Backbone as JSON Lines, residues from 0, in Angstrom:
{"i":0,"aa":"M","n":[9.32,28.37,3.3],"ca":[9.39,26.94,3.04],"c":[10.84,26.48,3.87]}
{"i":1,"aa":"D","n":[10.83,25.4,4.37],"ca":[12.21,24.72,5.37],"c":[11.92,23.51,4.99]}
{"i":2,"aa":"D","n":[12.81,22.77,5.7],"ca":[13.36,21.32,5.17],"c":[11.89,20.5,5.57]}
{"i":3,"aa":"D","n":[11.34,20.9,6.62],"ca":[9.72,20.46,6.88],"c":[8.82,20.42,6.01]}
{"i":4,"aa":"D","n":[8.79,21.79,5.32],"ca":[8.16,21.9,4.18],"c":[8.23,21.28,2.82]}
{"i":5,"aa":"D","n":[9.63,20.89,2.55],"ca":[10.09,19.96,1.54],"c":[9.56,18.64,1.85]}
{"i":6,"aa":"Q","n":[9.67,18.2,2.89],"ca":[9.41,16.83,2.96],"c":[7.66,16.67,2.98]}
{"i":7,"aa":"A","n":[6.96,17.7,3.53],"ca":[5.52,17.52,3.45],"c":[5.2,17.73,1.76]}
{"i":8,"aa":"A","n":[5.78,18.52,1.18],"ca":[5.57,18.64,-0.36],"c":[6.15,17.2,-0.94]}
{"i":9,"aa":"L","n":[7.06,16.6,-0.64],"ca":[7.31,15.23,-1.16],"c":[6.59,14.33,-0.67]}
{"i":10,"aa":"A","n":[5.78,14.17,0.56],"ca":[5.05,13.4,1.14],"c":[3.6,13.43,0.17]}
{"i":11,"aa":"A","n":[3.26,14.64,-0.02],"ca":[2.13,14.89,-0.85],"c":[2.37,14.66,-2.5]}
{"i":12,"aa":"Y","n":[3.18,14.99,-3.25],"ca":[3.42,14.39,-4.26],"c":[3.33,12.78,-4.54]}
{"i":13,"aa":"R","n":[4.24,12.08,-3.42],"ca":[4.04,10.63,-3.35],"c":[2.41,9.95,-3.29]}
{"i":14,"aa":"A","n":[1.78,10.78,-2.63],"ca":[0.45,10.49,-2.28],"c":[-0.4,10.83,-3.62]}
{"i":15,"aa":"G","n":[0.21,11.58,-4.75],"ca":[-0.71,11.88,-5.83],"c":[-0.96,13.06,-5.97]}
{"i":16,"aa":"D","n":[-0.63,14.01,-5.53],"ca":[-0.94,15.5,-5.58],"c":[0.54,15.94,-6.18]}
{"i":17,"aa":"R","n":[0.12,16.18,-7.76],"ca":[1.46,16.26,-8.76],"c":[1.68,17.81,-8.73]}
{"i":18,"aa":"T","n":[0.81,18.58,-8.17],"ca":[1.09,20.26,-7.77],"c":[2.24,20.43,-6.7]}
{"i":19,"aa":"A","n":[2.26,19.32,-5.92],"ca":[3.07,19.55,-4.41],"c":[4.4,20.05,-5.3]}
{"i":20,"aa":"F","n":[5.16,19.11,-5.86],"ca":[6.28,19.08,-6.53],"c":[6.52,20.71,-7.17]}
{"i":21,"aa":"V","n":[5.7,21.13,-7.86],"ca":[5.83,22.63,-8.26],"c":[6.33,23.43,-7.0]}
{"i":22,"aa":"R","n":[5.91,23.48,-5.79],"ca":[6.36,24.2,-4.64],"c":[7.96,23.93,-4.76]}
{"i":23,"aa":"L","n":[8.45,23.07,-4.82],"ca":[9.98,22.38,-4.73],"c":[10.45,23.11,-5.72]}
{"i":24,"aa":"V","n":[10.02,22.92,-7.01],"ca":[10.65,23.78,-8.24],"c":[10.5,25.03,-8.22]}
{"i":25,"aa":"E","n":[9.65,25.73,-7.63],"ca":[9.48,27.33,-7.6],"c":[10.49,27.71,-6.31]}
{"i":26,"aa":"R","n":[10.89,26.44,-5.35],"ca":[11.5,27.13,-4.3],"c":[13.2,26.94,-4.55]}
{"i":27,"aa":"Y","n":[13.39,26.13,-5.52],"ca":[14.93,25.65,-5.79],"c":[15.59,25.98,-7.28]}
{"i":28,"aa":"Q","n":[14.69,26.39,-8.08],"ca":[14.82,26.57,-9.5],"c":[15.84,27.65,-9.75]}
{"i":29,"aa":"R","n":[15.87,28.7,-8.94],"ca":[17.04,29.85,-9.0],"c":[18.42,29.52,-8.67]}
{"i":30,"aa":"P","n":[18.38,29.03,-7.28],"ca":[19.79,28.33,-7.0],"c":[20.47,27.09,-7.98]}
{"i":31,"aa":"I","n":[19.21,26.35,-8.14],"ca":[19.92,25.03,-8.94],"c":[20.12,25.69,-10.55]}
{"i":32,"aa":"Y","n":[19.67,26.94,-11.1],"ca":[20.0,27.68,-12.21],"c":[21.5,28.14,-12.1]}
{"i":33,"aa":"N","n":[21.18,28.82,-11.08],"ca":[22.56,29.78,-10.76],"c":[24.14,28.86,-10.6]}
{"i":34,"aa":"A","n":[23.87,27.75,-9.77],"ca":[24.76,26.89,-9.88],"c":[25.34,26.31,-11.27]}
{"i":35,"aa":"A","n":[24.28,25.91,-11.96],"ca":[24.59,25.49,-13.44],"c":[25.24,26.36,-14.41]}
{"i":36,"aa":"F","n":[24.94,27.86,-13.95],"ca":[25.35,28.99,-14.87],"c":[26.76,28.98,-14.31]}
{"i":37,"aa":"W","n":[26.74,29.22,-13.14],"ca":[28.49,29.33,-12.57],"c":[29.49,28.22,-12.94]}
{"i":38,"aa":"I","n":[29.08,27.24,-13.47],"ca":[29.86,25.94,-13.98],"c":[29.94,25.9,-15.51]}
{"i":39,"aa":"L","n":[28.61,26.28,-16.0],"ca":[28.46,26.09,-17.65],"c":[28.87,27.56,-18.45]}
{"i":40,"aa":"H","n":[28.48,28.89,-17.65],"ca":[28.86,29.97,-17.83],"c":[27.74,30.15,-19.6]}
{"i":41,"aa":"R","n":[26.57,29.49,-19.46],"ca":[25.81,29.43,-20.76],"c":[24.47,29.39,-19.96]}
{"i":42,"aa":"P","n":[23.54,30.6,-20.58],"ca":[22.06,30.48,-20.09],"c":[21.2,29.2,-20.53]}
{"i":43,"aa":"E","n":[21.38,29.08,-21.91],"ca":[20.78,28.3,-22.19],"c":[21.06,26.67,-21.58]}
{"i":44,"aa":"D","n":[22.4,26.44,-21.27],"ca":[22.74,25.23,-21.02],"c":[22.03,25.13,-19.32]}
{"i":45,"aa":"A","n":[22.33,26.51,-18.53],"ca":[22.04,26.43,-17.37],"c":[20.3,25.85,-17.12]}
{"i":46,"aa":"S","n":[19.86,26.5,-18.07],"ca":[18.27,26.34,-18.03],"c":[17.86,24.88,-18.15]}
{"i":47,"aa":"D","n":[19.04,24.24,-19.21],"ca":[18.62,22.57,-19.76],"c":[18.77,21.9,-18.54]}
{"i":48,"aa":"V","n":[19.91,22.35,-17.85],"ca":[20.52,21.54,-16.5],"c":[19.31,21.37,-15.49]}
{"i":49,"aa":"T","n":[18.98,22.67,-15.45],"ca":[17.83,22.92,-14.49],"c":[16.77,22.04,-14.75]}
{"i":50,"aa":"Q","n":[16.32,22.18,-15.66],"ca":[15.38,21.21,-16.08],"c":[15.36,19.67,-15.96]}
{"i":51,"aa":"A","n":[16.7,19.43,-16.59],"ca":[16.81,17.94,-16.12],"c":[17.23,17.45,-14.55]}
{"i":52,"aa":"A","n":[17.86,18.59,-13.98],"ca":[17.97,17.99,-12.72],"c":[16.46,17.55,-11.83]}
{"i":53,"aa":"F","n":[15.85,18.47,-12.24],"ca":[13.99,18.33,-11.77],"c":[13.61,17.05,-12.06]}
{"i":54,"aa":"L","n":[13.65,16.89,-13.61],"ca":[13.17,15.43,-14.28],"c":[13.8,14.37,-13.45]}
{"i":55,"aa":"K","n":[15.34,14.41,-13.23],"ca":[15.92,13.24,-12.61],"c":[15.36,13.08,-11.13]}
{"i":56,"aa":"A","n":[15.19,14.31,-10.66],"ca":[14.81,13.91,-9.36],"c":[13.36,13.26,-9.1]}
{"i":57,"aa":"I","n":[12.46,13.78,-9.92],"ca":[11.24,12.9,-9.76],"c":[11.43,11.53,-10.29]}
{"i":58,"aa":"E","n":[12.26,11.26,-11.1],"ca":[12.26,9.83,-11.57],"c":[13.02,9.07,-10.43]}
{"i":59,"aa":"R","n":[14.03,9.84,-9.59],"ca":[14.81,8.98,-8.9],"c":[14.35,9.38,-7.38]}
{"i":60,"aa":"L","n":[12.95,9.98,-7.01],"ca":[12.47,10.12,-5.96],"c":[12.82,9.11,-5.12]}
{"i":61,"aa":"D","n":[12.51,7.65,-5.44],"ca":[12.35,6.55,-4.3],"c":[13.97,6.34,-3.78]}
{"i":62,"aa":"D","n":[14.95,6.99,-4.64],"ca":[16.46,7.05,-4.07],"c":[16.84,7.9,-3.01]}
{"i":63,"aa":"Y","n":[15.74,8.87,-3.08],"ca":[15.94,10.05,-1.82],"c":[16.09,9.37,-0.69]}
{"i":64,"aa":"D","n":[16.85,9.95,0.26],"ca":[17.05,9.72,1.56],"c":[16.54,10.75,2.4]}
{"i":65,"aa":"P","n":[15.44,10.69,3.08],"ca":[14.85,11.82,4.0],"c":[15.78,12.46,5.24]}
{"i":66,"aa":"Q","n":[16.62,11.37,5.26],"ca":[17.5,11.62,6.61],"c":[18.43,13.1,5.97]}
{"i":67,"aa":"Y","n":[18.64,13.45,4.69],"ca":[19.2,14.5,4.49],"c":[18.38,15.41,3.82]}
{"i":68,"aa":"R","n":[18.83,16.81,3.59],"ca":[18.05,17.7,2.89],"c":[17.94,17.45,1.65]}
{"i":69,"aa":"F","n":[16.87,17.48,1.24],"ca":[16.26,17.52,-0.12],"c":[17.11,18.26,-1.46]}
{"i":70,"aa":"F","n":[17.34,19.51,-0.81],"ca":[18.21,20.48,-1.52],"c":[19.16,20.04,-1.82]}
{"i":71,"aa":"S","n":[19.57,19.39,-0.55],"ca":[21.27,18.8,-0.86],"c":[21.43,18.03,-1.92]}
{"i":72,"aa":"W","n":[20.52,17.03,-1.87],"ca":[20.22,15.87,-2.79],"c":[19.97,16.33,-4.34]}
{"i":73,"aa":"L","n":[19.15,17.39,-4.41],"ca":[18.92,17.96,-5.56],"c":[19.95,18.51,-6.33]}
{"i":74,"aa":"Y","n":[20.72,19.17,-5.23],"ca":[21.68,19.86,-5.74],"c":[22.77,19.1,-6.4]}
{"i":75,"aa":"R","n":[22.88,17.97,-5.62],"ca":[24.14,16.84,-6.25],"c":[23.74,16.43,-7.67]}
{"i":76,"aa":"I","n":[22.62,16.43,-7.81],"ca":[22.06,15.75,-9.34],"c":[22.1,17.03,-10.13]}
{"i":77,"aa":"A","n":[22.38,18.36,-9.97],"ca":[22.19,19.45,-10.76],"c":[23.73,19.49,-10.86]}
{"i":78,"aa":"V","n":[24.57,19.37,-10.19],"ca":[25.85,19.56,-10.33],"c":[26.64,18.54,-11.06]}
{"i":79,"aa":"N","n":[26.0,17.42,-10.78],"ca":[26.36,16.26,-11.44],"c":[26.0,16.41,-12.99]}
{"i":80,"aa":"E","n":[24.83,17.09,-13.29],"ca":[24.24,17.07,-14.83],"c":[25.17,18.32,-15.38]}
{"i":81,"aa":"A","n":[25.48,19.25,-14.76],"ca":[26.44,20.65,-15.37],"c":[27.72,20.02,-15.86]}
{"i":82,"aa":"V","n":[28.05,19.23,-14.89],"ca":[29.68,19.01,-14.89],"c":[29.79,17.81,-15.82]}
{"i":83,"aa":"D","n":[28.5,16.98,-16.19],"ca":[28.28,16.07,-17.34],"c":[28.27,16.54,-18.57]}
{"i":84,"aa":"L","n":[27.6,17.67,-18.91],"ca":[27.37,18.53,-19.83],"c":[28.73,19.18,-20.09]}
{"i":85,"aa":"Y","n":[29.57,19.7,-19.39],"ca":[30.64,20.56,-19.39],"c":[31.63,19.4,-20.23]}
{"i":86,"aa":"R","n":[31.74,18.23,-19.42],"ca":[32.56,17.44,-20.46],"c":[32.52,16.73,-21.45]}
{"i":87,"aa":"R","n":[30.99,16.18,-21.94],"ca":[30.53,16.06,-22.96],"c":[31.2,17.01,-23.97]}
{"i":88,"aa":"R","n":[30.86,18.49,-23.62],"ca":[31.37,19.34,-24.78],"c":[33.02,19.29,-25.07]}
{"i":89,"aa":"G","n":[33.52,18.79,-23.88],"ca":[35.17,18.47,-24.44],"c":[35.82,19.66,-24.64]}
{"i":90,"aa":"R","n":[35.31,20.93,-24.41],"ca":[36.12,22.08,-24.85],"c":[35.33,23.38,-24.18]}
{"i":91,"aa":"E","n":[36.16,24.45,-24.16],"ca":[35.73,25.81,-23.51],"c":[34.77,26.52,-24.46]}
{"i":92,"aa":"E","n":[33.95,26.83,-23.84],"ca":[32.55,27.91,-24.64],"c":[33.07,29.1,-24.48]}
{"i":93,"aa":"P","n":[33.16,30.08,-25.72],"ca":[33.45,31.6,-25.4],"c":[32.67,32.22,-24.4]}
{"i":94,"aa":"L","n":[33.12,32.9,-23.55],"ca":[32.29,33.98,-22.83],"c":[31.63,34.85,-23.53]}
{"i":95,"aa":"E","n":[30.13,35.21,-22.72],"ca":[29.43,35.85,-23.29],"c":[29.73,37.3,-22.59]}
{"i":96,"aa":"D","n":[29.64,38.39,-22.89],"ca":[29.63,39.61,-22.41],"c":[28.71,40.23,-21.55]}
{"i":97,"aa":"G","n":[27.49,39.8,-21.81],"ca":[26.44,40.08,-20.93],"c":[26.6,39.89,-19.21]}
{"i":98,"aa":"F","n":[26.28,40.98,-18.67],"ca":[26.2,40.76,-17.18],"c":[24.91,41.57,-16.48]}
{"i":99,"aa":"D","n":[24.0,41.52,-17.28],"ca":[22.69,41.94,-16.99],"c":[22.33,41.76,-15.69]}
{"i":100,"aa":"G","n":[22.02,42.67,-14.66],"ca":[21.08,42.01,-13.62],"c":[22.34,41.71,-12.46]}
{"i":101,"aa":"L","n":[23.39,41.6,-12.79],"ca":[24.2,41.09,-11.83],"c":[25.22,42.4,-10.63]}
{"i":102,"aa":"L","n":[24.77,43.53,-11.26],"ca":[25.46,44.77,-10.79],"c":[24.33,45.82,-10.47]}
{"i":103,"aa":"D","n":[23.07,45.44,-10.26],"ca":[22.29,46.46,-9.91],"c":[22.35,47.11,-8.67]}
{"i":104,"aa":"G","n":[22.98,46.77,-8.01],"ca":[23.17,47.49,-6.58],"c":[24.35,48.86,-6.65]}
{"i":105,"aa":"A","n":[25.17,48.79,-7.69],"ca":[26.02,49.74,-7.93],"c":[25.33,51.15,-8.0]}
{"i":106,"aa":"A","n":[26.05,51.94,-7.31],"ca":[25.69,53.46,-7.1],"c":[25.72,54.34,-8.34]}
{"i":107,"aa":"D","n":[26.95,54.39,-8.67],"ca":[27.2,55.3,-10.07],"c":[27.76,54.71,-11.16]}
{"i":108,"aa":"P","n":[27.52,55.35,-12.62],"ca":[28.11,54.6,-13.53],"c":[29.5,53.97,-13.32]}
{"i":109,"aa":"Q","n":[30.54,55.17,-12.42],"ca":[31.77,54.49,-12.53],"c":[32.16,53.11,-11.74]}
{"i":110,"aa":"E","n":[30.97,53.06,-10.54],"ca":[31.12,52.12,-9.85],"c":[30.65,50.83,-10.62]}
{"i":111,"aa":"R","n":[29.47,50.72,-11.47],"ca":[29.15,49.77,-11.86],"c":[30.25,49.03,-13.17]}
{"i":112,"aa":"L","n":[30.72,50.31,-13.71],"ca":[32.14,49.8,-14.8],"c":[32.97,49.09,-14.03]}
{"i":113,"aa":"A","n":[33.51,49.62,-12.98],"ca":[34.43,48.85,-12.18],"c":[33.99,47.47,-11.58]}
{"i":114,"aa":"E","n":[32.58,47.33,-11.07],"ca":[32.24,46.02,-10.59],"c":[32.26,45.05,-11.75]}
{"i":115,"aa":"S","n":[31.68,45.47,-12.98],"ca":[31.49,44.7,-14.24],"c":[32.66,44.66,-14.77]}
{"i":116,"aa":"Q","n":[33.61,45.14,-14.58],"ca":[35.05,44.48,-15.09],"c":[35.8,43.49,-14.24]}
{"i":117,"aa":"D","n":[35.22,43.76,-12.86],"ca":[35.62,42.92,-11.63],"c":[35.1,41.61,-11.75]}
{"i":118,"aa":"T","n":[33.78,41.6,-12.15],"ca":[33.02,40.39,-12.45],"c":[33.69,39.75,-13.65]}
{"i":119,"aa":"A","n":[33.68,40.19,-14.83],"ca":[34.39,39.74,-16.19],"c":[35.53,39.28,-15.61]}
{"i":120,"aa":"R","n":[36.55,39.64,-14.95],"ca":[37.83,38.94,-14.57],"c":[37.5,37.77,-13.72]}
{"i":121,"aa":"V","n":[36.7,37.81,-12.68],"ca":[36.72,36.6,-12.03],"c":[35.82,35.53,-13.14]}
{"i":122,"aa":"R","n":[34.91,35.73,-13.9],"ca":[34.7,34.78,-14.87],"c":[35.65,34.35,-15.48]}
{"i":123,"aa":"R","n":[36.25,35.08,-16.17],"ca":[37.56,34.66,-17.13],"c":[38.41,33.78,-16.36]}
{"i":124,"aa":"C","n":[38.62,34.09,-15.3],"ca":[39.67,32.85,-14.29],"c":[38.64,31.8,-13.66]}
{"i":125,"aa":"L","n":[37.59,31.92,-13.45],"ca":[36.77,30.81,-12.95],"c":[36.65,29.73,-14.1]}
{"i":126,"aa":"R","n":[37.03,30.3,-15.51],"ca":[36.85,29.6,-16.71],"c":[38.18,28.47,-16.74]}
{"i":127,"aa":"L","n":[38.93,29.29,-16.28],"ca":[40.13,28.42,-16.51],"c":[40.72,27.45,-15.45]}
{"i":128,"aa":"L","n":[39.72,27.45,-14.71],"ca":[40.04,26.32,-13.34],"c":[39.55,25.35,-14.14]}
{"i":129,"aa":"G","n":[39.95,24.24,-13.42],"ca":[39.52,22.78,-14.0],"c":[38.09,22.61,-13.32]}
{"i":130,"aa":"T","n":[37.23,21.6,-13.77],"ca":[35.69,21.54,-13.34],"c":[35.61,21.31,-12.08]}
{"i":131,"aa":"N","n":[36.31,20.55,-11.12],"ca":[36.39,20.32,-9.72],"c":[36.59,21.43,-8.79]}
{"i":132,"aa":"D","n":[37.55,22.51,-9.43],"ca":[37.87,23.4,-8.61],"c":[36.89,24.38,-8.63]}
{"i":133,"aa":"R","n":[36.1,24.69,-10.01],"ca":[35.32,25.64,-10.45],"c":[34.05,24.98,-9.51]}
{"i":134,"aa":"T","n":[33.48,24.07,-9.58],"ca":[32.56,23.49,-8.84],"c":[32.45,23.66,-7.35]}
{"i":135,"aa":"V","n":[33.53,23.46,-6.75],"ca":[33.53,23.62,-5.32],"c":[33.71,25.22,-5.11]}
{"i":136,"aa":"V","n":[34.31,25.79,-5.89],"ca":[34.13,27.17,-5.5],"c":[32.62,28.11,-5.6]}
{"i":137,"aa":"T","n":[32.21,27.72,-6.81],"ca":[30.7,27.99,-6.79],"c":[29.79,27.69,-5.99]}
{"i":138,"aa":"L","n":[30.02,26.35,-5.44],"ca":[28.86,25.75,-4.45],"c":[29.45,26.68,-3.13]}
{"i":139,"aa":"R","n":[30.63,27.15,-2.68],"ca":[30.75,27.6,-1.57],"c":[30.54,29.52,-1.82]}
{"i":140,"aa":"H","n":[31.03,29.76,-2.7],"ca":[30.95,31.22,-2.7],"c":[29.71,31.77,-3.43]}
{"i":141,"aa":"F","n":[29.31,30.82,-5.14],"ca":[27.89,31.78,-5.38],"c":[26.68,31.22,-5.0]}
{"i":142,"aa":"A","n":[26.79,29.49,-4.35],"ca":[25.76,29.11,-4.08],"c":[25.49,29.41,-2.42]}
{"i":143,"aa":"E","n":[26.54,29.7,-2.0],"ca":[26.72,29.81,-0.45],"c":[26.15,28.73,0.59]}
{"i":144,"aa":"L","n":[26.55,27.44,0.13],"ca":[26.42,26.54,0.84],"c":[27.64,25.97,1.77]}
{"i":145,"aa":"S","n":[27.05,25.56,3.07],"ca":[28.03,25.18,4.02],"c":[29.09,24.1,3.61]}
{"i":146,"aa":"Y","n":[30.04,24.01,4.34],"ca":[30.86,23.05,3.94],"c":[30.07,21.48,4.04]}
{"i":147,"aa":"E","n":[29.21,21.48,5.32],"ca":[28.57,20.14,5.38],"c":[27.51,19.86,3.91]}
{"i":148,"aa":"E","n":[26.89,20.96,3.58],"ca":[26.17,20.82,2.32],"c":[26.97,20.47,1.28]}
{"i":149,"aa":"I","n":[28.01,21.09,0.94],"ca":[29.04,20.72,-0.09],"c":[29.54,19.39,-0.19]}
{"i":150,"aa":"A","n":[29.86,19.03,1.05],"ca":[30.17,17.33,1.12],"c":[29.01,16.66,0.5]}
{"i":151,"aa":"Q","n":[27.6,16.84,1.29],"ca":[26.52,16.06,0.59],"c":[26.65,15.97,-0.66]}
{"i":152,"aa":"V","n":[26.66,17.28,-1.28],"ca":[26.52,17.47,-2.93],"c":[27.49,16.39,-3.43]}
{"i":153,"aa":"L","n":[28.7,16.82,-2.87],"ca":[29.86,16.2,-3.79],"c":[30.26,14.55,-3.19]}
{"i":154,"aa":"E","n":[29.31,14.43,-2.32],"ca":[29.36,13.15,-1.79],"c":[30.89,12.62,-1.33]}
{"i":155,"aa":"V","n":[31.65,13.62,-0.42],"ca":[32.98,13.48,-0.09],"c":[32.82,14.16,1.47]}
{"i":156,"aa":"D","n":[33.8,13.7,2.06],"ca":[33.81,14.45,3.46],"c":[34.04,15.94,3.64]}
{"i":157,"aa":"E","n":[34.08,16.36,4.82],"ca":[33.97,17.78,5.13],"c":[35.34,18.08,4.82]}
{"i":158,"aa":"K","n":[36.18,17.25,5.56],"ca":[37.61,17.4,5.18],"c":[38.17,17.86,3.8]}
{"i":159,"aa":"T","n":[37.46,16.88,2.97],"ca":[37.92,16.89,1.66],"c":[37.53,18.4,0.79]}
{"i":160,"aa":"V","n":[36.11,18.81,1.33],"ca":[35.77,19.63,0.82],"c":[36.69,20.88,1.21]}
{"i":161,"aa":"K","n":[37.27,20.95,2.19],"ca":[37.86,22.22,2.84],"c":[39.35,22.18,1.95]}
{"i":162,"aa":"S","n":[39.49,21.06,2.03],"ca":[41.14,21.13,1.08],"c":[40.96,21.13,-0.45]}
{"i":163,"aa":"R","n":[39.92,20.7,-0.84],"ca":[39.72,21.36,-2.42],"c":[39.32,22.8,-2.41]}
{"i":164,"aa":"L","n":[38.61,23.08,-1.6],"ca":[38.33,24.8,-1.96],"c":[39.52,25.3,-1.39]}
{"i":165,"aa":"F","n":[40.49,25.13,-0.54],"ca":[41.58,25.6,-0.4],"c":[42.58,25.74,-1.48]}
{"i":166,"aa":"E","n":[42.76,24.64,-2.1],"ca":[43.38,24.36,-3.39],"c":[42.8,25.09,-4.73]}
{"i":167,"aa":"A","n":[41.58,25.3,-4.59],"ca":[41.15,26.13,-5.77],"c":[41.11,27.29,-5.62]}
{"i":168,"aa":"R","n":[41.01,27.84,-4.32],"ca":[41.17,29.24,-4.06],"c":[42.67,29.74,-4.4]}
{"i":169,"aa":"K","n":[43.47,28.85,-4.01],"ca":[44.7,29.18,-4.21],"c":[45.02,29.27,-6.09]}
{"i":170,"aa":"R","n":[44.69,28.42,-6.54],"ca":[44.82,28.3,-7.93],"c":[44.17,29.59,-8.69]}
{"i":171,"aa":"L","n":[42.85,29.94,-7.98],"ca":[42.04,31.02,-8.69],"c":[42.99,32.33,-8.21]}
{"i":172,"aa":"R","n":[43.04,32.44,-7.17],"ca":[44.31,33.59,-6.65],"c":[45.49,33.74,-7.73]}
{"i":173,"aa":"T","n":[46.03,32.72,-7.98],"ca":[47.12,32.63,-8.99],"c":[46.7,33.38,-10.21]}
{"i":174,"aa":"L","n":[45.56,32.69,-10.7],"ca":[45.15,33.18,-12.04],"c":[44.74,34.82,-11.99]}
{"i":175,"aa":"M","n":[43.91,35.19,-10.71],"ca":[43.52,36.71,-10.35],"c":[44.71,37.7,-10.55]}
{"i":176,"aa":"N","n":[46.06,37.2,-10.14],"ca":[47.12,37.87,-9.89],"c":[47.84,37.74,-11.29]}
{"i":177,"aa":"G","n":[47.61,36.85,-12.38],"ca":[48.38,37.0,-13.32],"c":[47.63,38.0,-14.35]}
{"i":178,"aa":"R","n":[46.46,38.64,-13.96],"ca":[45.66,39.71,-14.35],"c":[44.83,39.48,-15.94]}
{"i":179,"aa":"H","n":[44.37,37.89,-15.56],"ca":[43.54,37.39,-16.81],"c":[42.21,38.21,-17.0]}
């Protein structure tokens, strides 16, 4: 599925084929969930945000401008939902210890342990970043969006994305060097 497939699925949905949107959910559910998880660090919240993002997308489909990628528009909805939920909480939630599935590629138990410890450290440091910093780092390094896509999601210029990412990386590096 590519951007043309997204547009075809949207056209079919608008024409009354309610199952057409399922193709979009199947295509984007995982990246949306992953972005929400990296912002919120709670599987149940990430699931809630994922569901809410798709529901809002359906509700606001008339606001979608086909000039832009559907994924970028949907991602912006999801990131906004995740950030709103994070702010509503008004506090940090404790980290969960499970990293199941993140390190399946490690060759031996020693390597898996080292990677697990590194992953835990990165997660702890990400949690210490502000919401805006964590969001831009997540979009670039975990969701692997381009600068242009991040700019669309955050509704800012690419220069602003680069500047925010530079500053966020600097703060993250400082935290990582502080041995959190």
